[in-house]
C-alpha positions in Angstrom: -0.2 0.1 -0.2 1.0 3.6 -0.2 2.4 5.4 2.2 0.8 9.2 3.0 2.8 11.8 2.7 1.8 15.4 3.1 1.4 18.0 0.3 0.8 21.3 0.5 -1.2 24.4 -1.8 1.2 26.3 -4.1 -1.4 28.9 -4.4 -2.5 31.3 -1.3 -5.7 31.8 -2.4 -8.2 33.5 -0.1 -10.9 31.0 -0.1 -11.6 27.7 1.1 -11.1 24.1 -0.7 -14.5 23.8 -0.4 -15.3 27.0 -2.4 -13.0 26.1 -5.2 -14.4 22.4 -5.2 -18.0 23.8 -5.3 -17.9 25.8 -8.5 -17.0 22.9 -10.1 -19.8 21.3 -8.8 -21.9 24.2 -9.6 -21.1 25.0 -13.0 -21.7 20.9 -13.6 -24.9 21.2 -12.0 -25.9 24.5 -14.1 -24.7 23.5 -17.6 -26.5 19.7 -17.6 -29.2 21.6 -16.1 -29.4 24.3 -18.8 -28.7 21.7 -21.7 -31.5 19.4 -20.4 -28.7 16.4 -20.8 -25.8 14.5 -19.2 -24.2 13.4 -16.2 -23.9 15.6 -13.2 -23.2 13.0 -10.7 -19.5 12.5 -11.3 -18.1 15.9 -11.4 -20.0 16.9 -8.4 -18.4 13.7 -6.9 -14.6 14.0 -7.8 -14.7 18.0 -7.4 -12.3 17.6 -4.2 -10.0 15.4 -5.8 -10.2 17.2 -9.2 -9.7 20.3 -6.9 -6.6 18.9 -5.1 -5.1 17.5 -8.6 -4.9 20.6 -10.2 -4.5 23.3 -7.4 -1.4 21.0 -5.9 0.2 19.2 -8.1 -0.7 19.2 -11.9 1.7 20.4 -14.4 -0.1 22.9 -16.5 -0.3 26.0 -18.6 -3.6 27.2 -19.9 -1.8 29.9 -22.1 0.7 27.1 -23.1 -2.3 24.3 -23.5 0.3 22.3 -26.0 3.4 22.7 -23.7 5.7 19.1 -24.2 6.5 18.7 -20.7 3.1 19.7 -19.4 1.3 16.6 -17.3 -1.4 14.6 -19.1 -4.6 15.0 -17.6 -7.2 12.0 -18.9 -10.7 12.1 -17.8 -11.6 8.3 -18.6 -14.6 8.3 -17.3 -15.9 10.7 -20.4 -19.6 11.1 -19.4 -18.5 13.4 -16.8 -17.0 15.9 -19.4 -18.1 19.0 -17.1 -15.5 18.2 -14.5 -13.0 18.3 -17.3 -14.7 22.0 -19.0 -15.6 23.3 -15.7 -11.6 23.0 -14.7 -10.6 24.0 -18.2 -12.7 27.9 -17.9 -11.8 28.0 -14.1 -7.8 27.3 -14.7 -8.0 30.2 -17.6 -7.8 28.4 -21.1 -8.7 30.8 -23.3 -10.9 29.2 -25.8 -12.7 27.3 -22.7 -15.2 30.3 -22.0 -18.4 30.3 -19.5 -20.3 30.8 -23.0 -19.3 27.8 -23.9 -20.2 25.9 -20.8 -23.0 27.5 -21.2 -23.7 25.5 -24.3 -22.6 22.2 -23.0 -24.0 19.5 -25.7 -25.3 21.9 -28.3 -24.0 21.5 -32.3 -20.6 23.7 -33.1 -19.8 23.8 -29.3 -16.4 22.4 -27.4 -18.0 21.5 -24.7 -19.0 18.3 -26.7 -21.0 15.5 -24.6 -17.8 13.5 -23.7 -14.3 15.4 -24.4 -13.4 15.4 -27.9 -9.6 15.9 -28.5 -9.0 19.2 -30.5 -12.0 20.4 -29.2 -10.4 23.1 -27.1 -7.1 23.0 -25.1 -6.6 20.6 -22.4 -8.2 18.4 -23.7 -5.8 15.5 -24.0 -7.4 12.1 -25.6 -11.1 11.7 -26.9 -13.0 10.0 -24.5 -16.0 8.4 -23.9 -16.2 4.5 -25.0 -15.3 3.6 -21.1 -11.7 2.0 -20.6 -10.7 4.2 -23.6 -8.7 6.7 -21.1 -7.0 4.6 -18.9 -5.7 2.3 -21.7 -4.5 5.3 -23.8 -3.1 7.1 -21.2 -0.7 3.7 -20.5 0.9 5.1 -24.3 1.2 8.4 -23.0 2.9 7.0 -19.9 5.3 5.3 -21.9 5.8 8.0 -24.5 7.0 10.2 -21.6 9.2 7.5 -20.2 10.6 6.7 -24.1 11.4 10.5 -25.0 12.9 10.9 -21.5 15.6 8.0 -22.3 16.1 9.8 -25.5 16.0 13.8 -24.9 16.8 13.8 -20.9 15.0 14.7 -17.9 15.6 18.2 -18.9 13.4 17.7 -21.8 10.5 15.2 -20.6 9.6 14.9 -16.7 6.3 15.4 -16.4 3.4 13.0 -14.6 0.1 11.2 -16.6 -2.9 11.0 -14.1 -6.3 9.6 -15.2 -9.6 10.0 -13.4 -11.5 6.5 -13.9 -15.3 4.9 -12.9 -16.1 2.1 -12.0 -17.2 1.3 -15.8 -13.6 1.7 -17.7 -12.2 -0.7 -14.7 -15.4 -2.9 -15.8 -14.4 -3.2 -19.0 -12.2 -5.8 -20.5 -9.6 -3.0 -21.9 -8.7 -1.8 -18.5 -7.2 -5.6 -17.7 -4.9 -5.1 -20.9 -3.8 -1.7 -20.1 -3.6 -2.1 -16.5 -1.1 -5.3 -16.8 0.8 -3.4 -19.4 1.4 -0.4 -16.9 2.5 -2.9 -14.4 4.8 -4.8 -16.0 6.5 -1.8 -17.5 6.5 -0.1 -14.4 5.2 2.9 -15.6 5.7 5.0 -12.5 4.9 8.2 -13.3 1.3 7.1 -14.4 -1.1 7.6 -11.4 -4.8 6.5 -11.7 -7.3 8.0 -9.3 -10.5 5.7 -9.1 -13.8 7.4 -8.7 -15.2 4.9 -6.1 -18.5 5.8 -6.1 -20.0 2.3 -6.4 -23.1 3.2 -8.8 -23.5 3.0 -12.0 -26.2 3.2 -14.6 -28.2 0.4 -13.2 -27.8 1.1 -9.9 -25.8 0.1 -7.4 -22.1 -1.6 -8.8 -23.1 -4.5 -6.3 -25.7 -5.3 -9.1 -23.0 -6.3 -11.2 -20.1 -6.8 -10.3 -17.5 -7.6 -7.1 -14.2 -7.3 -7.8 -11.9 -6.3 -5.2 -9.9 -3.7 -7.5 -7.4 -3.0 -5.2 -5.9 -6.3 -5.0 -6.8 -6.5 -9.0 -4.5 -4.1 -9.3 -1.7 -4.8 -6.4 -1.6 -8.2 -8.4 -1.0 -6.1 -11.6 2.0 -4.9 -10.2 0.5 -1.4 -9.0 0.7 0.5 -5.9 -2.6 1.4 -4.4 -4.0 2.9 -1.7 -8.0 4.0 -0.6 -8.7 7.3 0.4 -11.8 9.1 1.0 -12.3 11.3 -1.7 -13.7 13.7 0.1 -11.0 14.2 2.5 -8.3 17.1 0.5 -5.8 16.7 3.0 -5.9 12.6 2.5 -6.1 12.5 -1.4 -3.2 14.8 -1.4 -1.1 12.7 0.9 -2.3 10.0 -1.7 -1.0 11.6 -4.6 2.6 12.8 -3.4 2.7 9.2 -2.3 2.2 8.1 -5.6 4.9 10.5 -7.6 7.3 8.7 -4.9 6.8 4.9 -6.4 8.2 2.7 -8.4 5.1 1.4 -9.9 2.0 2.7 -11.2 -0.3 3.9 -8.9 -3.8 3.4 -7.9 -5.7 5.9 -5.4 -9.1 4.7 -4.5 -11.3 7.2 -4.1 -14.4 6.8 -2.3 -17.0 9.1 -3.1 -20.7 9.9 -3.2 -22.1 10.6 -6.6 -24.0 13.8 -7.0 -22.2 15.1 -3.4 -24.3 17.6 -2.6 -27.6 17.0 -3.8 -30.3 16.8 -1.1 -32.5 13.7 -1.9 -30.3 11.8 -5.5 -26.7 12.4 -3.5 -25.1 8.4 -3.7 -28.1 7.1 -5.9 -27.8 6.5 -10.0 -30.3 9.4 -10.5 -27.7 11.7 -10.3 -26.0 9.7 -12.9 -27.6 10.4 -16.7 -29.9 12.8 -15.9 -30.5 16.8 -14.8 -30.9 17.1 -11.2 -34.1 18.9 -11.5 -34.5 22.6 -10.4 -35.7 21.7 -7.2 -32.8 19.6 -6.3 -30.6 21.9 -7.6 -31.8 24.9 -5.5 -31.5 22.1 -2.7 -27.9 21.5 -3.6 -26.7 25.2 -3.8 -28.7 25.2 0.0 -26.9 22.4 1.3 -23.6 23.2 -0.3 -23.7 26.4 1.1 -23.7 28.1 -2.6 -25.8 30.9 -3.0 -24.8 32.3 -6.4 -26.5 32.2 -9.3 -26.2 29.6 -12.3 -23.4 29.7 -13.9 -22.1 33.0 -11.7 -18.7 32.0 -9.7 -17.6 34.5 -7.8 -14.4 37.2 -8.4 -12.3 35.6 -5.0 -12.9 32.1 -6.2 -12.3 32.8 -9.8 -9.5 34.4 -9.3 -8.2 31.5 -6.6 -8.8 29.1 -9.7 -7.0 31.6 -12.3 -3.7 31.6 -9.7 -3.6 28.1 -10.1 -3.8 28.2 -13.8 -1.1 31.0 -13.4 1.6 29.1 -11.1 3.3 26.8 -13.7 4.2 29.8 -15.4 7.9 29.8 -14.2 8.0 25.9 -14.7 6.9 26.8 -18.7 9.7 29.2 -18.7 12.8 27.7 -17.0 11.7 24.5 -19.6 11.5 27.0 -22.9 15.2 28.1 -21.7 16.7 24.8 -21.1 15.2 23.5 -24.7 17.4 27.2 -26.0 20.1 25.5 -24.5 20.2 22.2 -26.6 22.9 21.7 -28.7 21.4 22.8 -32.4 21.7 19.3 -33.9 19.6 17.8 -30.9 17.5 21.0 -30.4 16.3 20.9 -34.1 15.5 16.8 -33.6 13.3 17.8 -31.0 11.5 20.2 -32.8 11.4 18.2 -36.1 9.9 15.7 -33.8 7.7 17.9 -32.0 6.2 19.2 -34.9 5.5 15.9 -36.5 7.6 16.4 -40.0 9.9 13.2 -41.4 13.3 13.9 -41.7 14.0 15.8 -44.6 15.8 13.2 -46.9 13.1 10.5 -46.2 11.7 10.7 -50.0 15.0 10.1 -51.0 15.2 7.4 -49.1 12.6 5.5 -50.1 13.0 6.1 -53.4 16.4 4.5 -53.1 15.2 1.5 -51.9 12.2 1.4 -54.2 15.3 1.5 -57.2 17.0 -1.5 -55.3 13.3 -3.7 -55.1 12.5 -2.7 -59.0 16.1 -4.0 -59.9 16.0 -7.0 -57.5 12.4 -8.1 -57.9 12.1 -9.9 -55.0 9.2 -12.6 -54.4 8.1 -12.2 -50.7 4.9 -11.8 -48.8 4.0 -8.2 -48.3 4.9 -9.0 -44.5 8.1 -9.6 -45.4 8.5 -6.6 -47.9 7.0 -4.7 -44.6 9.9 -5.8 -42.6 12.6 -5.2 -45.3 11.5 -1.4 -45.8 10.9 -1.3 -42.1 15.4 -1.8 -42.1 15.1 0.9 -44.2 12.7 3.3 -42.4 13.5 2.6 -39.0 17.4 4.4 -38.9 16.3 6.9 -41.1 13.3 8.0 -38.9 14.3 7.4 -35.1 11.1 8.4 -33.7 9.6 5.1 -34.5 8.2 3.0 -32.1 7.4 -0.4 -33.3 5.8 -3.6 -31.7 3.2 -6.7 -32.0 0.7 -8.2 -30.2 2.7 -11.3 -29.7 3.1 -12.5 -33.4 6.6 -10.7 -34.0 7.7 -13.4 -35.7 4.5 -13.3 -38.3 4.0 -9.8 -38.3 7.7 -9.2 -39.2 7.5 -5.5 -36.9 10.9 -5.4 -35.5 14.3 -5.0 -37.4 17.9 -4.3 -36.4 18.8 -2.1 -33.4 15.1 -2.0 -31.9 16.2 -2.8 -28.6 13.1 -4.2 -26.6 11.5 -2.1 -24.0 11.8 -3.5 -20.6 10.4 -2.8 -17.1 12.5 0.8 -16.2 14.3 0.6 -19.2 12.8 2.9 -21.7 16.2 2.9 -23.7 14.4 0.5 -26.6 12.2 1.5 -29.6 10.2 -2.0 -30.0 7.1 -3.0 -27.3 6.5 -6.8 -26.8 2.4 -5.9 -25.8 1.5 -9.3 -25.5 -2.0 -10.8 -26.4 -3.4 -7.5 -25.6 -4.6 -6.1 -29.2 -7.3 -3.3 -28.2 -4.8 -2.4 -25.3 -2.1 -2.0 -27.7 -4.1 -0.1 -30.5 -5.5 1.8 -27.4 -1.5 2.5 -26.2 -0.4 3.6 -29.7 -3.0 6.5 -29.5 -1.6 7.7 -26.5 1.7 7.4 -28.0 1.1 9.6 -30.6 -1.1 12.1 -29.2 1.8 12.5 -26.7 3.8 13.3 -29.6 7.4 13.4 -30.0 7.4 9.0 -31.4 5.4 7.5 -34.4 3.8 4.1 -33.1 3.4 1.1 -35.7 1.9 -2.1 -34.2 1.3 -5.4 -35.4 -1.2 -8.0 -35.4 -3.4 -10.6 -38.0 -5.9 -8.5 -39.7 -9.1 -10.6 -38.2 -8.1 -9.0 -35.1 -8.7 -5.5 -36.3 -12.1 -7.0 -34.7 -10.5 -6.5 -31.4 -8.6 -3.2 -31.6 -12.0 -1.9 -33.6 -13.1 0.6 -30.9 -9.1 2.2 -30.3 -8.8 2.1 -34.9 -11.9 4.2 -34.7 -10.8 6.7 -32.3 -7.4 7.0 -33.9 -9.2 8.1 -37.1 -11.7 10.5 -35.2 -8.6 12.0 -33.5 -7.0 12.3 -36.4 -3.4 10.7 -35.1 -1.1 9.0 -36.9 -0.9 5.6 -35.7 0.5 2.8 -38.2 -1.7 -0.9 -38.0 0.5 -3.7 -39.4 -2.2 -6.1 -39.9 -0.7 -9.5 -41.7 -2.3 -12.4 -42.9 -4.8 -10.7 -44.9 -6.9 -13.0 -46.3 -7.7 -16.7 -46.9 -4.1 -16.8 -47.7 -3.0 -17.7 -44.4 -4.3 -21.2 -45.4 -4.5 -24.1 -42.8 -5.3 -21.6 -39.8 -9.2 -21.8 -41.3 -12.3 -19.4 -41.2 -11.3 -18.4 -38.0 -8.3 -16.7 -38.8 -9.2 -16.0 -42.4 -10.6 -12.2 -42.5 -13.0 -12.0 -45.8 -15.0 -9.0 -44.3 -12.2 -7.0 -42.5 -11.4 -5.1 -45.3 -14.7 -3.7 -46.2 -15.3 -2.9 -42.3 -12.4 -0.8 -41.7 -12.7 1.0 -45.4 -16.0 2.3 -43.3 -14.6 3.7 -40.9 -14.1 7.5 -41.8 -10.2 9.0 -42.2 -9.0 5.6 -41.6 -6.6 4.8 -44.5 -6.7 1.5 -45.7 -3.3 0.0 -47.6 -3.5 -3.2 -49.3 -0.4 -3.5 -51.0 0.6 -6.2 -53.8 4.3 -6.0 -53.9 7.4 -5.1 -52.0 7.7 -1.6 -54.0 4.0 -0.8 -53.5 5.2 -1.9 -49.6 7.6 1.0 -49.5 5.2 3.2 -51.4 2.2 2.3 -48.9 4.7 2.9 -45.9 5.7 6.4 -47.3 2.2 7.1 -47.5 1.6 5.9 -43.9 4.6 8.0 -42.6 3.5 11.2 -44.5 0.0 11.4 -43.0 -0.2 13.7 -39.8 -3.8 13.6 -39.3 -4.7 9.7 -40.4 -4.1 6.2 -38.8 -3.3 3.8 -41.8 -3.7 -0.1 -42.1 -1.2 -1.9 -43.9 -3.3 -5.1 -44.8 -0.4 -7.8 -45.4 -0.2 -10.9 -47.0 1.6 -14.2 -45.7 1.8 -15.9 -48.8 4.8 -15.2 -51.3 3.8 -12.8 -54.3 5.6 -11.8 -57.9 7.4 -8.8 -57.9 4.6 -6.7 -60.4 6.3 -3.3 -60.0 9.7 -4.3 -61.9 10.4 -0.9 -63.4 11.4 2.3 -61.2 9.4 4.9 -61.4 10.3 7.9 -58.7 6.5 8.7 -58.6 4.4 7.2 -55.6 1.8 5.0 -57.2 0.0 3.9 -54.3 -0.4 7.3 -52.7 -3.2 7.7 -55.8 -5.1 4.9 -54.4 -5.3 3.1 -58.0 -3.4 3.6 -61.0 -3.0 1.3 -64.4 -0.6 -1.5 -63.5 -0.9 -3.1 -67.2 -2.3 -1.4 -70.1 -4.1 -3.6 -72.5 -3.0 -4.7 -75.8 -5.1 -2.9 -78.7 -8.2 -0.9 -77.5 -9.2 -2.2 -74.1 -12.7 -3.8 -73.7 -12.3 -5.2 -70.4 -10.5 -3.7 -66.9 -9.5 -5.7 -64.3 -9.7 -3.9 -60.6 -8.0 -5.8 -57.6 -6.0 -5.1 -54.8 -3.2 -7.2 -52.9 -2.5 -10.7 -53.6 -4.9 -10.6 -56.0 -3.4 -8.6 -58.6 -0.8 -12.0 -59.8 -4.4 -13.6 -60.6 -5.6 -10.4 -62.4 -2.2 -10.3 -64.3 -2.8 -14.3 -65.7 -6.4 -13.6 -66.1 -5.2 -10.4 -68.6 -2.6 -12.9 -70.1 -6.0 -15.6 -70.8 -8.0 -12.7 -72.2 -5.5 -11.2 -74.8 -5.0 -14.3 -75.9 -8.6 -15.2 -76.5 -8.6 -11.6 -78.4 -9.8 -9.1 -75.7 -7.9 -6.3 -75.2 -7.8 -6.0 -71.5 -6.2 -3.9 -68.7 -5.1 -4.1 -65.3 -5.8 -1.7 -62.1 -3.9 -1.8 -59.4 -6.8 -0.8 -56.4 -4.3 -0.6 -53.0 -6.7 2.4 -51.2 -9.9 3.2 -52.2 -9.4 6.4 -50.0 -6.4 7.5 -51.8 -8.3 6.7 -55.1 -12.0 8.5 -54.2 -9.4 11.3 -53.0 -8.4 11.9 -56.7 -9.8 14.5 -59.5 -13.0 13.2 -61.1 -10.6 13.1 -64.4 -8.3 11.0 -63.1 -10.4 8.6 -61.9 -12.8 7.8 -65.1 -9.8 7.3 -66.9 -7.9 4.9 -64.4 -11.7 2.9 -64.1 -11.9 2.8 -68.0 -14.4 4.6 -69.6 -16.7 2.3 -72.3 -14.6 -1.3 -70.6 -16.3 -4.4 -68.8 -14.8 -4.0 -65.2 -14.3 -6.7 -63.0 -13.3 -7.2 -59.4 -10.9 -9.4 -57.8 -10.3 -9.4 -53.7 -9.9 -12.1 -51.5 -12.9 -10.6 -49.6 -16.4 -9.6 -49.6 -18.0 -7.8 -52.5 -19.2 -4.7 -50.1 -17.2 -1.6 -51.0 -16.6 -2.4 -55.1 -19.7 -1.4 -56.8 -19.4 1.9 -56.8 -15.9 1.5 -59.3 -17.7 -1.5 -61.3 -20.7 0.0 -63.5 -23.8 -1.4 -64.0 -22.1 -4.4 -66.0 -19.7 -5.1 -62.9 -18.3 -8.1 -62.3 -16.8 -9.5 -58.5 -14.8 -12.4 -58.1 -14.2 -12.7 -54.9 -15.7 -14.1 -51.3 -19.3 -14.8 -50.6 -18.9 -16.6 -46.9 -16.4 -17.5 -44.6 -13.4 -19.3 -45.9 -12.5 -23.0 -44.7 -9.3 -24.7 -43.5 -6.5 -25.5 -45.7 -3.5 -25.2 -48.4 -3.9 -21.4 -49.5 -3.6 -22.7 -53.1 -6.1 -24.9 -52.7 -8.1 -22.6 -51.0 -8.4 -20.4 -53.7 -9.3 -22.7 -56.5 -12.2 -24.2 -54.0 -13.5 -20.7 -53.9 -13.1 -19.6 -57.5 -10.9 -17.4 -57.1 -8.7 -17.9 -60.6 -7.7 -16.2 -63.5 -9.9 -18.8 -65.2 -12.9 -17.7 -63.1 -12.2 -13.9 -63.8 -11.8 -14.4 -67.5 -15.0 -16.2 -67.7 -16.7 -13.1 -65.6 -15.5 -10.8 -67.9 -16.2 -12.4 -70.8 -20.2 -12.7 -69.6 -20.4 -9.4 -69.7 -18.9 -8.3 -73.0 
């Protein structure tokens, strides 16, 4: 158990702790009531804890919201968003005004129902899906340790704090996250658990009886229980946690809806406005006689003093940055901006030229590893990893030493069998800044990662998912591991870039595209089976960046256009030969990315798709998504259901994904 220590306020405000905490409670009550929607109970219950954290411990500067060495604060229990919005307003973040609080949950406001990254300074990540915040925070804490190992304590020395609720700890992803954090000994991660024993349905005893303290201890965390309404106990616990050599859980026993005269401690305060009478009673009980949204000057000044308290630390950090040797300062600035090294494009182009000359016949998972052997030395901010499939995903390269418990000098994370936790942690690494995470598993397990992948896209984060074994081509593992619907499902996520390259050159180009996306995550769908080289002439232009392009022209005036991605390009090329022999001029178009192709101008799209030609698409997945390219007469050769277990060559024949079937489909439509 953590040992208590004394912590002192760092401001001399002429108001009490209760006054400052009640300002949060009042704003939460008022905003939820005005919106007639929201969750007042958690902000009211955790107001004391949050007041202690922000006023005594948190290192932040509202005037420099993206200061790289700020502490990170994550509200994992995102439904209690008014807690965060009230704190941002009270401490003086310029874009969180009183008007924004009054427009809580309204269209166009910065105060969305759940905190949304990018809407306002001080919102470090999008939370709402429970468990995501605590899992993302593991990546933030890991990024802090990794960058501290690379740049030193003068540049990187901060904590990651989380407020999590019962729901966060019930969600399965929390198990992956706390296990990972405990194993790596992320001692600068401190979780404040809102232990109010209430969920939407009622008392948590209806559904759960876990001993969370024992659970966290078993995962290698330091733990302590405190009264969440005793500010000195909370402060002592945080101070002790800061000195621990383990991540810390502080279980804060609170009363949900604290101060509400009849609803406090009940589910009635969880997800509904309190109502005028209950708010009136709460004001009386809390000794808060002020009008809605009115914060007395003395209390607001006390909070604003909290907001300005770290200005000196920020200035000292600026001096430390300026004192860095010029090369290290330039490297730091480049990484924080998210820019790639100046010679990156040349590095990829030189490698493409070598591939075009060598014509390797590799599985694209192997092609990915080989281009990473080039990328990782050239882009030192990459952080690789895999969910216990390193040898299958081929994500580890020479020179990437493993990250170990307490040793963060490496650049490769063994995430273990924690696909969802890995994806959320990579979001946290990307959000932290200064690093580019990539991690691998099988494409079929994007089902396990999907909520975190969706948040990558929603938050516009450069996270790269290396997803191998991308079709029935993985063979004997059978239908449980053969992803037939996954490409279509991933392509349905807005702002997610799905890249399915056909050979080593396309794989190199796909990696270049993915790394160049500052505000977009990417999925690289890669094969288990070897593929022939199809790009055998060097072209400096990145053709994958177009999303689709003519790979082979027809001999004569084209009558058929074959569209394919990945491993099925080879099938399309053989089908073209069959059709040409039968006097049917046929062209092949490679379609590695729907999203990039859809971004091209209409003239390019029409030219590439082949106006007036019969179009047949080939992909070892379901048809969904292809029809927009095929026209009225278009055909599709692919999967109509789940796969089967067997050698991949036989599976392609069994399911009719063959050159002969493609040629026949084209002829039927002429």
